C-alpha positions as CSV (number, residue, x, y, z in Angstrom):
1,M,130.0,132.5,85.8
2,V,127.8,133.3,89.0
3,A,126.2,136.6,87.9
4,K,126.9,139.7,90.5
5,V,123.4,140.9,92.1
6,N,122.8,144.1,93.5
7,A,121.9,144.2,96.6
8,A,120.1,147.6,96.3
9,S,118.2,146.1,93.5
10,V,116.7,143.1,95.3
11,P,112.7,143.5,97.1
12,R,112.5,143.7,100.3
13,S,109.6,141.7,102.0
14,E,106.5,143.3,101.2
15,R,104.0,143.5,104.3
16,I,100.0,143.2,102.6
17,L,97.6,145.0,105.2
18,G,94.7,146.0,105.2
19,R,91.2,147.6,107.2
20,A,88.5,145.5,107.7
21,D,85.2,145.2,109.7
22,C,86.2,142.3,112.3
23,L,83.6,141.1,115.2
24,A,84.1,141.9,119.2
25,S,84.5,138.6,119.8
26,D,87.8,138.6,117.3
27,V,91.4,139.6,118.8
28,V,94.7,140.3,118.7
29,G,97.0,137.4,116.6
30,K,94.0,135.3,115.6
31,V,93.5,134.6,112.0
32,V,90.3,135.2,110.3
33,R,88.9,134.4,107.1
34,I,86.6,136.6,104.5
35,R,82.6,135.6,106.1
36,A,81.5,138.3,103.8
37,P,81.4,140.2,100.4
38,K,84.2,142.8,101.1
39,V,82.2,147.0,101.5
40,G,83.8,149.8,99.7
41,N,87.8,149.5,100.8
42,R,87.2,147.3,103.9
43,F,87.3,143.4,104.5
44,Q,84.5,141.3,106.6
45,V,86.3,139.0,108.3
46,E,85.5,136.4,111.7
47,T,87.7,134.2,113.2
48,V,88.6,131.0,111.7
49,D,88.0,128.0,113.2
50,I,89.6,125.0,111.4
51,S,87.2,122.1,113.0
52,A,84.9,123.5,111.2
53,P,84.2,122.4,107.7
54,G,83.3,125.7,106.0
55,S,85.1,127.8,107.7
56,P,89.3,127.4,106.0
57,P,90.5,129.3,104.8
58,G,92.0,131.9,106.9
59,V,93.8,135.2,104.9
60,A,95.4,137.0,107.4
61,V,96.0,138.0,110.7
62,V,94.6,140.7,113.5
63,V,97.0,143.1,114.1
64,K,95.6,146.1,115.7
65,K,91.6,147.1,116.5
66,Y,90.5,150.6,116.7
67,T,87.2,149.5,118.1
68,A,85.1,145.9,118.9
69,T,84.7,146.3,115.2
70,D,87.4,148.6,113.7
71,C,90.3,146.1,112.6
72,I,93.7,146.4,111.1
73,I,94.6,143.1,109.2
74,H,97.9,141.5,108.3
75,F,98.0,139.6,105.0
76,H,101.5,138.3,104.1
77,G,104.6,138.9,104.8
78,P,106.9,139.4,107.9
79,L,104.6,140.5,111.2
80,R,106.5,141.7,114.3
81,G,105.1,142.5,117.6
82,V,102.1,140.5,117.8
83,Y,103.7,136.7,118.4
84,T,106.2,135.9,121.3
85,G,108.1,133.0,121.8
86,L,108.3,131.5,118.6
87,T,111.1,128.5,117.0
88,P,113.1,130.3,114.1
89,G,112.8,128.3,110.8
90,A,110.1,126.4,112.2
91,Q,107.1,126.0,110.9
92,Y,103.6,127.6,112.0
93,W,99.9,126.3,110.8
94,V,97.1,127.3,112.0
95,G,96.2,126.1,115.3
96,T,92.9,124.7,117.1
97,D,92.7,128.1,118.6
98,S,93.0,130.1,115.4
99,L,96.7,131.1,116.7
100,P,99.4,129.8,115.3
101,A,101.1,126.1,115.7
102,A,104.5,124.1,115.3
103,V,104.4,120.8,115.9
104,G,104.4,119.7,119.1
105,D,102.4,122.7,120.2
106,A,99.7,121.6,122.2
107,N,96.9,124.0,119.8
108,Y,98.4,121.7,116.4
109,P,95.7,120.8,114.6
110,I,94.6,117.0,115.0
111,A,94.9,114.5,112.3
112,G,91.8,113.6,110.8
113,S,89.5,116.3,112.5
114,D,90.7,119.8,111.9
115,Y,91.8,121.3,108.8
116,F,95.5,121.9,108.4
117,Q,96.7,125.8,106.6
118,Q,100.0,127.0,106.8
119,M,100.2,130.4,107.8
120,G,104.6,130.7,107.7
121,V,107.4,130.6,108.8
122,A,109.5,131.6,112.1
123,T,112.3,134.2,111.4
124,S,113.2,135.0,114.8
125,D,111.4,134.4,118.2
126,G,109.0,137.6,117.5
127,E,108.9,137.1,113.9
128,L,106.1,135.7,111.8
129,L,106.8,135.0,107.9
130,V,103.3,135.0,106.8
131,I,102.5,132.8,104.1
132,F,98.7,131.4,104.1
133,L,98.5,128.5,101.7
134,A,95.2,126.2,101.0
135,S,93.5,124.3,103.9
136,T,93.2,120.5,103.4
137,F,91.0,118.8,106.1
138,G,92.5,115.7,107.9
139,G,96.2,115.8,106.8
140,G,99.0,118.4,107.3
141,G,100.9,120.9,104.5
142,G,97.6,120.6,101.9
143,G,97.7,116.6,102.3
144,N,101.4,116.3,103.1
145,R,103.3,114.9,105.5
146,L,102.2,114.8,108.9
147,F,104.5,115.3,111.4
148,Q,105.6,113.9,115.5
149,Q,101.9,112.6,115.1
150,L,100.8,110.4,118.6
151,L,100.9,106.4,117.7
152,T,97.7,104.6,119.8
153,A,99.0,102.1,122.3
154,T,96.9,98.5,121.7
155,G,96.6,95.9,124.4
156,D,100.0,94.7,123.5
157,P,102.8,96.4,124.4
158,K,104.3,96.2,121.1
159,I,101.7,97.2,118.8
160,F,100.2,100.6,118.1
161,T,98.0,102.4,115.4
162,T,97.9,105.7,113.4
163,A,94.8,107.7,112.9
164,L,94.9,107.7,109.1
165,N,96.5,105.2,106.8
166,F,99.9,106.2,105.9
167,R,102.1,105.6,102.6
168,H,105.0,102.6,103.4
169,G,107.8,102.0,101.2
170,G,109.4,105.1,98.8
171,V,110.6,108.2,99.5
172,D,107.1,108.8,101.2
173,T,107.4,106.0,104.0
174,E,106.6,106.9,107.4
175,V,109.5,107.2,110.2
176,V,108.7,106.6,113.8
177,S,111.1,107.5,116.4
178,Y,111.2,106.4,120.0
179,N,112.7,108.4,122.7
180,G,114.2,110.9,119.9
181,Q,115.8,107.8,118.5
182,R,114.7,106.9,114.7
183,L,114.1,103.1,114.3
184,I,114.2,101.0,111.1
185,E,111.5,99.1,109.9
186,G,111.4,95.8,108.4
187,S,111.4,91.9,110.1
188,G,114.6,91.8,112.8
189,N,115.0,95.3,112.6
190,D,113.1,97.6,114.8
191,Y,109.1,97.4,114.0
192,V,106.9,96.4,111.3
193,A,104.6,98.0,109.6
194,S,101.6,96.1,108.5
195,E,97.8,96.9,107.6
196,S,95.1,95.9,110.1
197,G,92.7,95.1,107.7
198,G,94.4,92.9,105.6
199,I,95.8,92.8,102.4
200,G,94.9,96.6,100.0
201,T,93.0,98.1,103.4
202,G,95.7,100.6,104.3
203,Y,99.2,100.4,106.4
204,D,98.0,101.9,109.8
205,T,100.4,99.6,112.2
206,I,102.9,99.7,113.7
207,T,104.8,96.4,115.5
208,L,107.4,97.0,117.7
209,E,110.0,94.0,117.8
210,F,110.9,94.6,121.5
211,V,108.8,95.5,124.3
212,P,109.2,99.3,125.1
213,R,110.6,101.0,128.6
214,P,107.3,102.0,130.4
215,A,106.6,105.9,129.6
216,S,108.0,105.9,126.5
217,N,108.0,108.3,123.7
218,F,106.8,107.4,120.6
219,R,106.3,109.5,117.5
220,V,105.7,108.8,113.5
221,D,106.2,111.1,110.6
222,Y,103.8,109.6,107.9
223,T,102.1,110.7,104.6
224,P,98.8,109.5,104.8
225,D,96.9,107.2,102.1
226,V,93.7,108.6,101.8
């Protein structure tokens, strides 16, 4: 038997805000980090830079500036009226410009050279449910799966490589898409995954069993093996 739930007793999503001393260069919508110890009731923040070691993690979003350095920051919960054009249900990460980035966006973090930190999930085109997670260098989602990553072409039109070694086989295996269609791995199928440096060096190569059409679109989802 399923117990009945009194809707009135279900807690609403909390919004956690704070007063902060920010920098004049910090603008509304940017993700900020803690730069110094708290002074009284005011957080000391600055815009996070996901390409700089020691800068992440981001902790909040600037939502209002009373003066150049007097800010209100949003730590957690539904955030409305700051962003537009979000995709409902999509995960958003701290982007290379310190704004929200979804898979496929121009500001999406770069595998191997940026920190990946999820900042929330869009609940509408203008609302982001902010939930900052841990930041991890080089791999999406706390070192877990990377999505819609570009494959690097080689001199052979059938051979492509990935930015990082990837796990092959089992639940973590790679997923390669060609013009939006998922390819099947294995000899005699669509492609074969291999280790360019020899057995034990790590999977990093995708070899197609066919010659792709010019200007084709290749993407790969994979779990870094680093």
